[in-house]
N, C-alpha and C positions, 0 to 999 in steps of 0.2 A: 855371511856369516853363520856359523854352524850353532844349531838349536840344544843340541843334545848337551852342552854343560850348562844351560839356564833353565832346564824345565824345572830341574827338581827344586831351584832356587823360586821359581812361579808357583810351583806348587806348597813351596813354604810358605807364601803369602797369602796363598788363597784357604792354607787350612788356617794360618791366626787370626783373618778375618773369620771365620767360618767358628772359632774358639768363642771369639766376640761376640759372634752371634747367639750363638749358645747362650752363652754363660748369661745374655742381656732378656733372651728369651723367660728364664727364673723368674724376674722380679719385672716383666712388662706390663705397661699402663697401658691399654686399651683406647684409652682417654686422648693418646700422645698420638694419636695417628692423622695424618694429613688426606686428602685431594687431590690428587693432581688435577682429576679428570672423573664421569662418571664410574664408580667402580673401578678407579683405578687410585689404590692406594698408595700410603709412603709414612715410612715416618724417623725418629734420628738413629735409631738401629741402621740402614739402608743407607742414611749419608754418612753416619762416621766410618761404616764398615768399608764405603768407596776409599774418602779419605785412606783409609791406613792400606787398602788395597793403592791404590795412586801413589802413594808413599814408597811403598815398598818395590815397585813396579819400576820407578823412577831409580834406585840406585841399581838393579841391573842392567836397565837398559834407557842411559841419560838420552839420547837423540829420539826418541820413541814418543809421541807422541799419543794422543787417546779421546775415545768414542766411549761415552759412558753416562748409564742411565738414567744418574741423578746431576750430572752436569757439574760437578764439584770441580772440575778444571775443565778450560777450552784450551789446552795445549796441542796443535797438531804436529804432527809427524813431519818428515818428507817423505820418506822410504816407508818408517815401520809407527803403528799406530795399534795400540792394545783395546781392544773391544772388550767392555766390563759389565757383566750384571753384578751389582753386591750380592744380592738377594733376591734371587729367582724363584716364585712361591711365595713373595710375601704375603701376601691374603692367607694362605696355608700358615704360615710364622703369627701372626697376627690373631688368630681363632688356633692357637698352639695346635697345628695340621700338622703330621708330616704330609709329604716333604716338602723342605726348601733348597736352597742350594747356593753358590758361590761358582760364579761361572767368569774364565776370563779367556779370550782370544788372540790371539797376536796378528796381524794383516801386513803383509808385505809387498806396499802397492796396492791392489784389488785383490789379492790372494791373500785365502786364509791359511795361514801357517804353520801356528801352535793352539793348541788348546788343553787347557784346567778343569774341571768341573770338579765339586767340591762339595756331596751330598751331605748336611751337615749331620742330620738325626740318625743315618744309616753310619757314620764316619768312613764316607766312602770316596774315594780318590781317585776318579779317571780323568788320563791325561797322555798326549801324545803330540807328535809335531810330522810336519809333514815328509821328512826320512828313516820314521819308527814305528815301530806298531803300535797298537794301543796298549793301554794297561789300566787296569785296577789295581791300586794298591799294590802294584808290582809286580802282578800274576799279567801275563799277559791276557787279552780278550778277544772275540772273535762273533761275528752276528750269527746266528742260527741257521738252518739248514733248512730249514721250511720252504718248501716246494710250492705249495698255494693259500690262498687265502684263510678256505675252507680248516688248514691245518694252525692258522695261527691268531696267536694272539697281539691285539693292534691299541694302538695307545691315543689319546688324540687329546684335544684343548680346546674349551668352551671361548664361543665371544662373550665378554661381558662389557664392551662399550659400543661398537661399531656392530650392529645389528639388522646388516641388510641384506645378507646374508643368511638369515638365520632360517629360514623354509629351506632354503635348499643344502644345508646343512645339517638339519633336523631327518630329509630325507635319506641325505646317503647316510649319515647315522641310523636310522633305521635299518636298509637292504645290511648294510654289513653287518648291523647284528644277529640278522638274522642266517648272513653265509660266515661266520668266523667263531671262533673258538670265545669271543671276548673281546670287548672294548672297556678299555681302560682311560681315565682322567686324572690326572696326578695330581696336576696343578703347577708343576714347573718344566718347560719349554726342555732345559739340560738336562735335567734326570732321563727326561721320555729318552731324548737323542741316547743319553748314555745309557737304559737300559735296552734300548735298542741296539747298539752296539755290543754289547754284554751277552746276547743273545735272550733275555728276558723277555721283550718283547717280537716282534718278527719285522713291525712296522707301526712306525710315525705320524699321523696328518694332522695339519692344521695351518689355519691362515689370519692373517692381522698378525703377523710380529716382526718385532723388531729387530735387527741384527744383533745387539746385546743380549736376545735370550737366547742367539743358535749357534752363536759366533764360536766358541768353545765345543757344543755338542757336535757342530759337523765335523771337526777338525778328528775327534776322536771318533764319533761313527765310519768314517772312510777309510781312516787307517787300519777301523775292525774287519774291515773289507763289504761298507756296504756304501748303500749308493742313494744319493742326496739328488733330487730333483724337486721343480715348482712343480702345479697342477697342470701345464702342458708338456711336463715330460722335458723342460729345456735344464739347463747348468745352474742359470742366477737365479737364487731363489734371496738373495739380501734384500734384492731390489723390489720382486715380486711382493715379499713378503708372505708367500706361499713355503712351505714345506710340506715335498713326501721325504720320508728316508723310512729305507726297507734295509732288508736283508742281503738285497741284490737278485735272490728272485722270482719273488713275486710284484717288482714294479711294474710290471707293465699290468698285471692283474689289478692291482691297485689303482692303478690312473684309467681303467675302462668304468672301475665305478666312479673312480674319484669326477671324470669326465660328461657322465651322464649329468650332473648338477651344478659343476660348476665350469 
């Protein structure tokens, strides 16, 4: 299947869901939040947005199944499966803090082949498939060319329920803080990956991630010329739930820092 004809349709689905989320934020009542686990928040907005995305994608690729955060469908495809986070950055959304996003990836068997991330607050749509460049609102994007960690701005994510590696994480954070231009934590893994793809960040690392957090962004990052590995330097990131995404030039140096503590 050629993916180029459908990617514009997928971006439209993401934008429609994003428009719904943006509108709901105007009148959102924090009393409507639910807890899936410790500090793991959800609301009707996540669930309704996911239903809208699933309905839209079913029209585009009827044979595909779904891997979704909110489990609004259990349909599994034989070859193709959409990987959906309807609202990546729910905690930001609930508190009225940018940024948050819609993330859609497509898997062919075990290979990620298409990604769309719509950053709602900035109205920025990132997208790519495995035979295309990466784009932001129609303009091609590339990773940065920063050659060292010392030259780099780095993104990360904080653990919010599994604190078993907290001490190691803080030690790593402290060392990187002293050796790069700065560290940032935006609260949306999908956005962090896309900002690395577009050269705003030079690297991003985080552990304990779900595949719907990163599936869309990984495709975009790779097609922008970046590199994604786990903390051991291997290619498998979805099952290990570890992501180091870089511009490709500082991967080795970043792994040296990470592997001191992980």
